[in-house]
py3Dmol code that shows the C-alpha trace and the ligand (Angstrom):
import py3Dmol

protein = """\
ATOM      1  CA  MET A   1       0.000   0.000   0.000  1.00  0.00           C
ATOM      2  CA  ARG A   2       1.046   3.599  -0.529  1.00  0.00           C
ATOM      3  CA  ALA A   3       2.193   5.855   2.305  1.00  0.00           C
ATOM      4  CA  LEU A   4       3.421   9.429   2.245  1.00  0.00           C
ATOM      5  CA  GLN A   5       6.627   9.557   4.246  1.00  0.00           C
ATOM      6  CA  LEU A   6       9.054  12.120   5.519  1.00  0.00           C
ATOM      7  CA  ILE A   7      12.451  10.736   4.578  1.00  0.00           C
ATOM      8  CA  THR A   8      14.486  13.493   6.150  1.00  0.00           C
ATOM      9  CA  ASP A   9      13.728  17.111   7.035  1.00  0.00           C
ATOM     10  CA  ARG A  10      11.937  18.834   4.124  1.00  0.00           C
ATOM     11  CA  ARG A  11      11.848  15.734   1.939  1.00  0.00           C
ATOM     12  CA  ILE A  12       8.641  13.746   1.381  1.00  0.00           C
ATOM     13  CA  GLU A  13       8.238  10.646  -0.782  1.00  0.00           C
ATOM     14  CA  ILE A  14       5.564   8.083  -1.585  1.00  0.00           C
ATOM     15  CA  ALA A  15       6.616   4.725  -0.190  1.00  0.00           C
ATOM     16  CA  ASP A  16       5.262   1.226  -0.780  1.00  0.00           C
ATOM     17  CA  LEU A  17       4.582  -0.460   2.575  1.00  0.00           C
ATOM     18  CA  PRO A  18       2.986  -3.799   3.529  1.00  0.00           C
ATOM     19  CA  ALA A  19      -0.697  -3.550   4.445  1.00  0.00           C
ATOM     20  CA  PRO A  20      -1.422  -3.875   8.183  1.00  0.00           C
ATOM     21  CA  PRO A  21      -2.222  -7.317   9.624  1.00  0.00           C
ATOM     22  CA  ALA A  22      -5.628  -8.223  11.062  1.00  0.00           C
ATOM     23  CA  PRO A  23      -6.405  -5.870  13.987  1.00  0.00           C
ATOM     24  CA  SER A  24      -5.436  -7.158  17.432  1.00  0.00           C
ATOM     25  CA  LEU A  25      -7.201  -6.670  20.781  1.00  0.00           C
ATOM     26  CA  GLY A  26      -8.845  -3.242  20.943  1.00  0.00           C
ATOM     27  CA  GLU A  27      -7.624  -2.253  17.495  1.00  0.00           C
ATOM     28  CA  VAL A  28      -9.417  -1.270  14.309  1.00  0.00           C
ATOM     29  CA  THR A  29      -8.219  -1.328  10.703  1.00  0.00           C
ATOM     30  CA  VAL A  30      -9.229   1.945   9.049  1.00  0.00           C
ATOM     31  CA  ALA A  31      -9.109   2.596   5.296  1.00  0.00           C
ATOM     32  CA  VAL A  32      -8.012   6.234   5.232  1.00  0.00           C
ATOM     33  CA  LYS A  33     -10.197   8.482   3.025  1.00  0.00           C
ATOM     34  CA  ALA A  34      -8.998  12.051   3.693  1.00  0.00           C
ATOM     35  CA  VAL A  35      -6.019  13.660   5.437  1.00  0.00           C
ATOM     36  CA  ALA A  36      -6.013  17.268   6.659  1.00  0.00           C
ATOM     37  CA  LEU A  37      -3.079  19.660   6.743  1.00  0.00           C
ATOM     38  CA  ASN A  38      -2.179  21.571   9.900  1.00  0.00           C
ATOM     39  CA  HIS A  39       0.676  23.653  11.230  1.00  0.00           C
ATOM     40  CA  ILE A  40       1.982  20.615  13.037  1.00  0.00           C
ATOM     41  CA  ASP A  41       2.566  19.003   9.622  1.00  0.00           C
ATOM     42  CA  VAL A  42       4.569  22.022   8.522  1.00  0.00           C
ATOM     43  CA  TRP A  43       6.602  21.966  11.738  1.00  0.00           C
ATOM     44  CA  GLY A  44       7.218  18.279  11.242  1.00  0.00           C
ATOM     45  CA  TRP A  45       8.300  18.802   7.638  1.00  0.00           C
ATOM     46  CA  ARG A  46      10.693  21.606   8.556  1.00  0.00           C
ATOM     47  CA  GLY A  47      12.191  19.528  11.332  1.00  0.00           C
ATOM     48  CA  MET A  48      12.328  20.294  15.024  1.00  0.00           C
ATOM     49  CA  ALA A  49      15.435  19.512  16.983  1.00  0.00           C
ATOM     50  CA  PHE A  50      13.597  18.496  20.149  1.00  0.00           C
ATOM     51  CA  ALA A  51      11.233  16.041  18.452  1.00  0.00           C
ATOM     52  CA  LYS A  52      12.036  12.461  19.359  1.00  0.00           C
ATOM     53  CA  ARG A  53      11.274  10.497  16.233  1.00  0.00           C
ATOM     54  CA  LYS A  54      12.733   8.154  13.689  1.00  0.00           C
ATOM     55  CA  MET A  55      12.674   8.568   9.925  1.00  0.00           C
ATOM     56  CA  PRO A  56      11.227   7.564   7.601  1.00  0.00           C
ATOM     57  CA  LEU A  57       7.999   8.654   9.247  1.00  0.00           C
ATOM     58  CA  THR A  58       4.523   8.462   7.693  1.00  0.00           C
ATOM     59  CA  ILE A  59       3.009  11.947   7.917  1.00  0.00           C
ATOM     60  CA  GLY A  60      -0.558  13.103   8.619  1.00  0.00           C
ATOM     61  CA  ALA A  61      -1.825  14.107  12.066  1.00  0.00           C
ATOM     62  CA  GLU A  62      -5.515  14.481  11.255  1.00  0.00           C
ATOM     63  CA  ALA A  63      -7.650  12.234   9.060  1.00  0.00           C
ATOM     64  CA  SER A  64     -10.851  10.319   8.490  1.00  0.00           C
ATOM     65  CA  GLY A  65     -11.520   6.874   7.144  1.00  0.00           C
ATOM     66  CA  VAL A  66     -13.896   3.946   6.910  1.00  0.00           C
ATOM     67  CA  VAL A  67     -13.699   1.107   9.388  1.00  0.00           C
ATOM     68  CA  GLU A  68     -12.596  -1.980   7.523  1.00  0.00           C
ATOM     69  CA  ALA A  69     -12.211  -4.528  10.312  1.00  0.00           C
ATOM     70  CA  ILE A  70     -12.467  -4.545  14.099  1.00  0.00           C
ATOM     71  CA  GLY A  71     -10.373  -6.533  16.531  1.00  0.00           C
ATOM     72  CA  PRO A  72     -11.539  -8.427  19.626  1.00  0.00           C
ATOM     73  CA  GLY A  73     -13.069  -6.247  22.338  1.00  0.00           C
ATOM     74  CA  VAL A  74     -14.002  -3.349  20.054  1.00  0.00           C
ATOM     75  CA  SER A  75     -17.551  -2.102  20.615  1.00  0.00           C
ATOM     76  CA  ASN A  76     -17.611   1.604  19.679  1.00  0.00           C
ATOM     77  CA  VAL A  77     -17.463   1.238  15.876  1.00  0.00           C
ATOM     78  CA  LEU A  78     -18.610  -1.189  13.187  1.00  0.00           C
ATOM     79  CA  PRO A  79     -17.191  -2.060   9.765  1.00  0.00           C
ATOM     80  CA  GLY A  80     -18.340   0.378   7.088  1.00  0.00           C
ATOM     81  CA  GLN A  81     -18.690   3.366   9.418  1.00  0.00           C
ATOM     82  CA  LEU A  82     -16.977   6.696   8.734  1.00  0.00           C
ATOM     83  CA  VAL A  83     -14.742   7.848  11.593  1.00  0.00           C
ATOM     84  CA  SER A  84     -12.498  10.750  12.535  1.00  0.00           C
ATOM     85  CA  ILE A  85      -9.108   9.667  13.825  1.00  0.00           C
ATOM     86  CA  TYR A  86      -7.723  11.397  16.907  1.00  0.00           C
ATOM     87  CA  GLY A  87      -4.029  12.112  16.419  1.00  0.00           C
ATOM     88  CA  ALA A  88      -2.628  11.709  19.932  1.00  0.00           C
ATOM     89  CA  ARG A  89      -1.692   8.242  21.222  1.00  0.00           C
ATOM     90  CA  ILE A  90      -3.681   8.427  24.445  1.00  0.00           C
ATOM     91  CA  CYS A  91      -3.598   5.705  27.093  1.00  0.00           C
ATOM     92  CA  GLY A  92      -7.353   5.416  27.704  1.00  0.00           C
ATOM     93  CA  ARG A  93      -6.722   4.424  31.340  1.00  0.00           C
ATOM     94  CA  CYS A  94      -5.565   7.478  33.313  1.00  0.00           C
ATOM     95  CA  HIS A  95      -8.159   9.552  35.190  1.00  0.00           C
ATOM     96  CA  HIS A  96      -8.045  12.293  32.545  1.00  0.00           C
ATOM     97  CA  CYS A  97      -8.763   9.828  29.734  1.00  0.00           C
ATOM     98  CA  VAL A  98     -11.552   8.197  31.752  1.00  0.00           C
ATOM     99  CA  ALA A  99     -13.069  11.649  32.351  1.00  0.00           C
ATOM    100  CA  GLY A 100     -13.007  12.383  28.610  1.00  0.00           C
ATOM    101  CA  ARG A 101     -10.141  14.878  28.908  1.00  0.00           C
ATOM    102  CA  ASP A 102      -7.902  12.960  26.531  1.00  0.00           C
ATOM    103  CA  ASN A 103      -5.899  16.103  25.807  1.00  0.00           C
ATOM    104  CA  LEU A 104      -4.533  15.896  29.372  1.00  0.00           C
ATOM    105  CA  CYS A 105      -3.569  12.194  29.182  1.00  0.00           C
ATOM    106  CA  GLU A 106      -0.720  11.472  31.589  1.00  0.00           C
ATOM    107  CA  ASN A 107       0.744   8.723  29.453  1.00  0.00           C
ATOM    108  CA  VAL A 108       0.438  10.136  25.962  1.00  0.00           C
ATOM    109  CA  GLY A 109       2.673   8.191  23.612  1.00  0.00           C
ATOM    110  CA  GLY A 110       3.203  10.935  21.032  1.00  0.00           C
ATOM    111  CA  VAL A 111       1.383  12.514  18.116  1.00  0.00           C
ATOM    112  CA  HIS A 112       0.765  10.555  14.923  1.00  0.00           C
ATOM    113  CA  GLY A 113       2.400  12.128  11.916  1.00  0.00           C
ATOM    114  CA  PHE A 114       4.910  13.927  14.123  1.00  0.00           C
ATOM    115  CA  HIS A 115       6.425  11.508  16.653  1.00  0.00           C
ATOM    116  CA  LEU A 116       4.711   8.339  15.433  1.00  0.00           C
ATOM    117  CA  ASP A 117       3.670   7.108  12.004  1.00  0.00           C
ATOM    118  CA  GLY A 118       0.678   9.162  10.845  1.00  0.00           C
ATOM    119  CA  PHE A 119      -2.428   8.716   8.749  1.00  0.00           C
ATOM    120  CA  ALA A 120      -1.239   9.500   5.198  1.00  0.00           C
ATOM    121  CA  GLN A 121      -1.340   5.831   4.269  1.00  0.00           C
ATOM    122  CA  GLU A 122      -4.014   3.730   2.638  1.00  0.00           C
ATOM    123  CA  LYS A 123      -4.764   1.638   5.724  1.00  0.00           C
ATOM    124  CA  ILE A 124      -3.785   1.828   9.378  1.00  0.00           C
ATOM    125  CA  ASN A 125      -4.366  -0.179  12.530  1.00  0.00           C
ATOM    126  CA  ILE A 126      -5.312   2.160  15.350  1.00  0.00           C
ATOM    127  CA  PRO A 127      -6.692   1.728  18.900  1.00  0.00           C
ATOM    128  CA  ALA A 128     -10.480   2.003  18.819  1.00  0.00           C
ATOM    129  CA  ARG A 129     -10.453   4.661  21.550  1.00  0.00           C
ATOM    130  CA  GLN A 130      -8.837   7.085  19.051  1.00  0.00           C
ATOM    131  CA  LEU A 131     -11.848   6.886  16.723  1.00  0.00           C
ATOM    132  CA  VAL A 132     -14.897   9.141  16.781  1.00  0.00           C
ATOM    133  CA  LEU A 133     -17.936   8.200  14.709  1.00  0.00           C
ATOM    134  CA  ALA A 134     -18.859  10.833  12.090  1.00  0.00           C
ATOM    135  CA  PRO A 135     -22.494  11.940  12.355  1.00  0.00           C
ATOM    136  CA  PRO A 136     -24.892  11.397   9.414  1.00  0.00           C
ATOM    137  CA  GLY A 137     -24.416  13.972   6.664  1.00  0.00           C
ATOM    138  CA  VAL A 138     -20.736  14.558   7.392  1.00  0.00           C
ATOM    139  CA  ASP A 139     -18.518  13.447   4.529  1.00  0.00           C
ATOM    140  CA  ALA A 140     -14.968  12.150   4.667  1.00  0.00           C
ATOM    141  CA  VAL A 141     -13.325  15.520   4.004  1.00  0.00           C
ATOM    142  CA  ALA A 142     -15.304  17.288   6.723  1.00  0.00           C
ATOM    143  CA  ALA A 143     -14.674  14.419   9.151  1.00  0.00           C
ATOM    144  CA  ALA A 144     -10.952  14.698   8.512  1.00  0.00           C
ATOM    145  CA  LEU A 145     -10.987  18.306   9.719  1.00  0.00           C
ATOM    146  CA  ALA A 146     -12.722  17.648  13.011  1.00  0.00           C
ATOM    147  CA  PRO A 147     -10.096  16.537  15.559  1.00  0.00           C
ATOM    148  CA  VAL A 148      -7.444  19.272  15.576  1.00  0.00           C
ATOM    149  CA  THR A 149      -9.025  22.575  14.579  1.00  0.00           C
ATOM    150  CA  PHE A 150     -12.678  22.072  15.449  1.00  0.00           C
ATOM    151  CA  GLY A 151     -11.835  19.907  18.472  1.00  0.00           C
ATOM    152  CA  THR A 152      -9.589  22.635  19.869  1.00  0.00           C
ATOM    153  CA  VAL A 153     -12.212  25.309  19.302  1.00  0.00           C
ATOM    154  CA  GLU A 154     -15.000  23.177  20.766  1.00  0.00           C
ATOM    155  CA  HIS A 155     -12.872  22.708  23.879  1.00  0.00           C
ATOM    156  CA  MET A 156     -12.084  26.422  24.172  1.00  0.00           C
ATOM    157  CA  LEU A 157     -15.587  27.742  23.535  1.00  0.00           C
ATOM    158  CA  PHE A 158     -17.787  25.208  25.244  1.00  0.00           C
ATOM    159  CA  ASP A 159     -15.759  23.219  27.788  1.00  0.00           C
ATOM    160  CA  ASN A 160     -13.723  26.160  29.084  1.00  0.00           C
ATOM    161  CA  ALA A 161     -15.476  29.423  28.255  1.00  0.00           C
ATOM    162  CA  LYS A 162     -19.000  27.926  28.600  1.00  0.00           C
ATOM    163  CA  LEU A 163     -20.228  30.069  25.716  1.00  0.00           C
ATOM    164  CA  GLN A 164     -24.014  30.455  25.837  1.00  0.00           C
ATOM    165  CA  PRO A 165     -26.569  31.299  23.130  1.00  0.00           C
ATOM    166  CA  GLY A 166     -27.164  35.028  22.914  1.00  0.00           C
ATOM    167  CA  GLU A 167     -23.750  36.010  24.244  1.00  0.00           C
ATOM    168  CA  THR A 168     -21.342  38.273  22.411  1.00  0.00           C
ATOM    169  CA  ILE A 169     -17.885  36.972  21.545  1.00  0.00           C
ATOM    170  CA  LEU A 170     -14.768  38.685  20.222  1.00  0.00           C
ATOM    171  CA  VAL A 171     -12.788  36.341  17.962  1.00  0.00           C
ATOM    172  CA  HIS A 172      -9.279  37.536  17.222  1.00  0.00           C
ATOM    173  CA  ALA A 173      -7.426  36.767  13.974  1.00  0.00           C
ATOM    174  CA  GLY A 174     -10.611  35.994  12.031  1.00  0.00           C
ATOM    175  CA  GLY A 175      -8.594  34.908   8.993  1.00  0.00           C
ATOM    176  CA  SER A 176      -6.855  32.051  10.800  1.00  0.00           C
ATOM    177  CA  GLY A 177      -8.010  28.458  10.604  1.00  0.00           C
ATOM    178  CA  ILE A 178      -8.843  28.168  14.277  1.00  0.00           C
ATOM    179  CA  SER A 179     -10.767  31.454  14.306  1.00  0.00           C
ATOM    180  CA  SER A 180     -12.664  30.450  11.163  1.00  0.00           C
ATOM    181  CA  ALA A 181     -13.920  27.464  13.143  1.00  0.00           C
ATOM    182  CA  ALA A 182     -14.717  29.653  16.169  1.00  0.00           C
ATOM    183  CA  ILE A 183     -16.767  32.117  14.084  1.00  0.00           C
ATOM    184  CA  GLN A 184     -18.836  29.300  12.595  1.00  0.00           C
ATOM    185  CA  LEU A 185     -19.461  27.450  15.860  1.00  0.00           C
ATOM    186  CA  ALA A 186     -20.307  30.594  17.835  1.00  0.00           C
ATOM    187  CA  LYS A 187     -22.670  31.823  15.141  1.00  0.00           C
ATOM    188  CA  LYS A 188     -24.355  28.427  14.849  1.00  0.00           C
ATOM    189  CA  MET A 189     -25.313  28.558  18.504  1.00  0.00           C
ATOM    190  CA  GLY A 190     -26.816  32.017  18.227  1.00  0.00           C
ATOM    191  CA  CYS A 191     -24.077  34.329  19.453  1.00  0.00           C
ATOM    192  CA  THR A 192     -23.171  37.785  18.210  1.00  0.00           C
ATOM    193  CA  VAL A 193     -19.718  37.418  16.687  1.00  0.00           C
ATOM    194  CA  ILE A 194     -17.214  40.264  16.431  1.00  0.00           C
ATOM    195  CA  THR A 195     -13.912  39.435  14.776  1.00  0.00           C
ATOM    196  CA  THR A 196     -10.664  41.221  13.982  1.00  0.00           C
ATOM    197  CA  VAL A 197      -8.649  40.895  10.778  1.00  0.00           C
ATOM    198  CA  GLY A 198      -5.401  42.445   9.577  1.00  0.00           C
ATOM    199  CA  SER A 199      -6.388  43.313   6.010  1.00  0.00           C
ATOM    200  CA  ASP A 200      -9.512  44.356   4.121  1.00  0.00           C
ATOM    201  CA  ASP A 201      -9.472  41.321   1.838  1.00  0.00           C
ATOM    202  CA  LYS A 202     -10.300  39.117   4.833  1.00  0.00           C
ATOM    203  CA  ILE A 203     -13.429  41.066   5.766  1.00  0.00           C
ATOM    204  CA  GLU A 204     -15.837  39.489   3.288  1.00  0.00           C
ATOM    205  CA  ARG A 205     -14.574  36.003   4.039  1.00  0.00           C
ATOM    206  CA  ALA A 206     -15.140  36.500   7.777  1.00  0.00           C
ATOM    207  CA  LYS A 207     -18.649  37.757   7.077  1.00  0.00           C
ATOM    208  CA  ALA A 208     -19.333  34.759   4.836  1.00  0.00           C
ATOM    209  CA  LEU A 209     -18.381  32.499   7.749  1.00  0.00           C
ATOM    210  CA  GLY A 210     -20.984  34.242   9.894  1.00  0.00           C
ATOM    211  CA  ALA A 211     -19.250  37.170  11.634  1.00  0.00           C
ATOM    212  CA  ASP A 212     -21.687  39.975  12.470  1.00  0.00           C
ATOM    213  CA  HIS A 213     -19.000  42.653  12.790  1.00  0.00           C
ATOM    214  CA  VAL A 214     -15.503  42.604  11.281  1.00  0.00           C
ATOM    215  CA  ILE A 215     -12.827  45.083  12.399  1.00  0.00           C
ATOM    216  CA  ASN A 216      -9.612  45.712  10.501  1.00  0.00           C
ATOM    217  CA  TYR A 217      -7.360  46.325  13.506  1.00  0.00           C
ATOM    218  CA  ARG A 218      -4.766  48.036  11.344  1.00  0.00           C
ATOM    219  CA  VAL A 219      -7.326  50.695  10.455  1.00  0.00           C
ATOM    220  CA  ASP A 220      -9.419  50.990  13.626  1.00  0.00           C
ATOM    221  CA  ARG A 221      -8.616  50.400  17.281  1.00  0.00           C
ATOM    222  CA  PHE A 222     -10.645  47.277  17.951  1.00  0.00           C
ATOM    223  CA  GLU A 223     -11.221  48.187  21.615  1.00  0.00           C
ATOM    224  CA  GLY A 224     -13.122  51.348  20.683  1.00  0.00           C
ATOM    225  CA  VAL A 225     -15.192  49.637  18.017  1.00  0.00           C
ATOM    226  CA  VAL A 226     -16.088  46.783  20.353  1.00  0.00           C
ATOM    227  CA  ARG A 227     -17.211  49.168  23.065  1.00  0.00           C
ATOM    228  CA  LYS A 228     -19.361  51.013  20.555  1.00  0.00           C
ATOM    229  CA  ILE A 229     -20.931  47.821  19.185  1.00  0.00           C
ATOM    230  CA  THR A 230     -21.689  46.538  22.681  1.00  0.00           C
ATOM    231  CA  LYS A 231     -22.810  49.951  23.989  1.00  0.00           C
ATOM    232  CA  LYS A 232     -19.893  49.989  26.484  1.00  0.00           C
ATOM    233  CA  LYS A 233     -20.949  46.654  27.999  1.00  0.00           C
ATOM    234  CA  GLY A 234     -18.006  44.708  26.577  1.00  0.00           C
ATOM    235  CA  VAL A 235     -18.102  41.170  25.271  1.00  0.00           C
ATOM    236  CA  ASP A 236     -18.891  38.020  27.228  1.00  0.00           C
ATOM    237  CA  VAL A 237     -16.053  35.945  25.803  1.00  0.00           C
ATOM    238  CA  VAL A 238     -12.717  36.799  24.196  1.00  0.00           C
ATOM    239  CA  PHE A 239     -11.405  34.056  21.918  1.00  0.00           C
ATOM    240  CA  GLU A 240      -7.653  34.547  21.948  1.00  0.00           C
ATOM    241  CA  HIS A 241      -5.085  32.115  20.628  1.00  0.00           C
ATOM    242  CA  CYS A 242      -2.197  34.487  20.030  1.00  0.00           C
ATOM    243  CA  GLY A 243      -1.275  34.912  23.693  1.00  0.00           C
ATOM    244  CA  GLY A 244       1.147  37.362  25.257  1.00  0.00           C
ATOM    245  CA  CYS A 245       0.527  41.082  25.613  1.00  0.00           C
ATOM    246  CA  ARG A 246      -2.619  41.173  23.544  1.00  0.00           C
ATOM    247  CA  LEU A 247      -4.396  38.928  26.018  1.00  0.00           C
ATOM    248  CA  ARG A 248      -3.682  41.411  28.789  1.00  0.00           C
ATOM    249  CA  GLU A 249      -5.101  44.229  26.677  1.00  0.00           C
ATOM    250  CA  ASP A 250      -8.161  42.189  25.736  1.00  0.00           C
ATOM    251  CA  VAL A 251      -9.081  41.487  29.299  1.00  0.00           C
ATOM    252  CA  LYS A 252      -8.508  45.029  30.501  1.00  0.00           C
ATOM    253  CA  ARG A 253     -10.262  46.767  27.653  1.00  0.00           C
ATOM    254  CA  VAL A 254     -13.073  44.684  26.255  1.00  0.00           C
ATOM    255  CA  GLY A 255     -13.822  41.770  28.547  1.00  0.00           C
ATOM    256  CA  THR A 256     -16.613  41.858  31.064  1.00  0.00           C
ATOM    257  CA  GLY A 257     -14.602  39.692  33.409  1.00  0.00           C
ATOM    258  CA  ASN A 258     -16.849  36.690  32.916  1.00  0.00           C
ATOM    259  CA  GLN A 259     -14.873  34.485  30.606  1.00  0.00           C
ATOM    260  CA  LEU A 260     -11.235  34.156  29.765  1.00  0.00           C
ATOM    261  CA  ASP A 261      -9.943  31.444  27.517  1.00  0.00           C
ATOM    262  CA  GLY A 262      -6.548  31.334  25.935  1.00  0.00           C
ATOM    263  CA  HIS A 263      -4.921  28.560  23.975  1.00  0.00           C
ATOM    264  CA  VAL A 264      -1.316  29.531  24.367  1.00  0.00           C
ATOM    265  CA  VAL A 265       1.441  27.277  23.139  1.00  0.00           C
ATOM    266  CA  ASP A 266       4.551  29.376  23.130  1.00  0.00           C
ATOM    267  CA  GLU A 267       4.156  32.105  25.705  1.00  0.00           C
ATOM    268  CA  VAL A 268       3.330  30.268  28.889  1.00  0.00           C
ATOM    269  CA  PRO A 269       5.472  32.511  31.134  1.00  0.00           C
ATOM    270  CA  ALA A 270       3.731  35.545  29.688  1.00  0.00           C
ATOM    271  CA  LEU A 271       0.348  33.953  30.277  1.00  0.00           C
ATOM    272  CA  ALA A 272       1.273  33.068  33.858  1.00  0.00           C
ATOM    273  CA  GLU A 273       2.305  36.653  34.438  1.00  0.00           C
ATOM    274  CA  ILE A 274      -0.950  37.921  32.975  1.00  0.00           C
ATOM    275  CA  LEU A 275      -3.015  35.516  35.020  1.00  0.00           C
ATOM    276  CA  GLY A 276      -1.185  36.739  38.087  1.00  0.00           C
ATOM    277  CA  ASP A 277      -2.309  40.254  37.225  1.00  0.00           C
ATOM    278  CA  ILE A 278      -6.035  39.701  36.913  1.00  0.00           C
TER     279      ILE A 278
END
"""
ligand_1 = """\
1
ZN
Zn -4.531 8.747 29.518
"""
view = py3Dmol.view(width=600, height=400)
view.addModel(protein, "pdb")
view.setStyle({"model": 0}, {"cartoon": {"style": "trace"}})
view.addModel(ligand_1, "xyz")
view.setStyle({"model": 1}, {"stick": {}})
view.zoomTo()
view.show()
């Protein structure tokens, strides 16, 4: 079977690999139908000195596929069903996994497509606990996009920020992938969505996704516009995934103090300092 592999940093080739054997206990054989592309794939392609991994490595951290065969003890999926594949090798036993907080797994074995062989291959054997059944009406391409971007946004908006229908949310960086998901999900549940963009050509796209108000922050100071739109009340939720100084400004200037949610990957000390301030 074909697999797309990273041979060395910045070099990808199609390889011919043996198909997986029959699935063992708790495993499922999935015929991969669609693979998404995320920043983690770009980081993996460029090469990161700290990443513990061996090459060649099959790429692809986010994907969907059809269940082809199930191993003994598998009860959450059936052959023929379309599934999203979760990219982290979670243990399924620690208290976080049992509570459904897989992202906090204490024994995570790496990320597929980055540390471990990924999903850009025709078939893969994968633990059943890493599969999520696609709802009716969701096709393979849409299902492939669910785990990383939409999963992250779902966690930020609903698990952490507890966004409620009718609330007003400020979504920063409306042109980014993660904010595109946030605009759509917030609008779907009946929120007023204000978003910021850095250029005029992103305004119409943000509106098409469902944003009620789009602010070009290079033209207007978003704080003033937000206060005007909300009649000085401020927003209920600030969706911020850039971190650092901007988060401090968001909370001081436009937040009502109810909800704060940041997904910060590279500025943890700055975030800690900010959280100490508020
Ligand atoms: Zn775990």
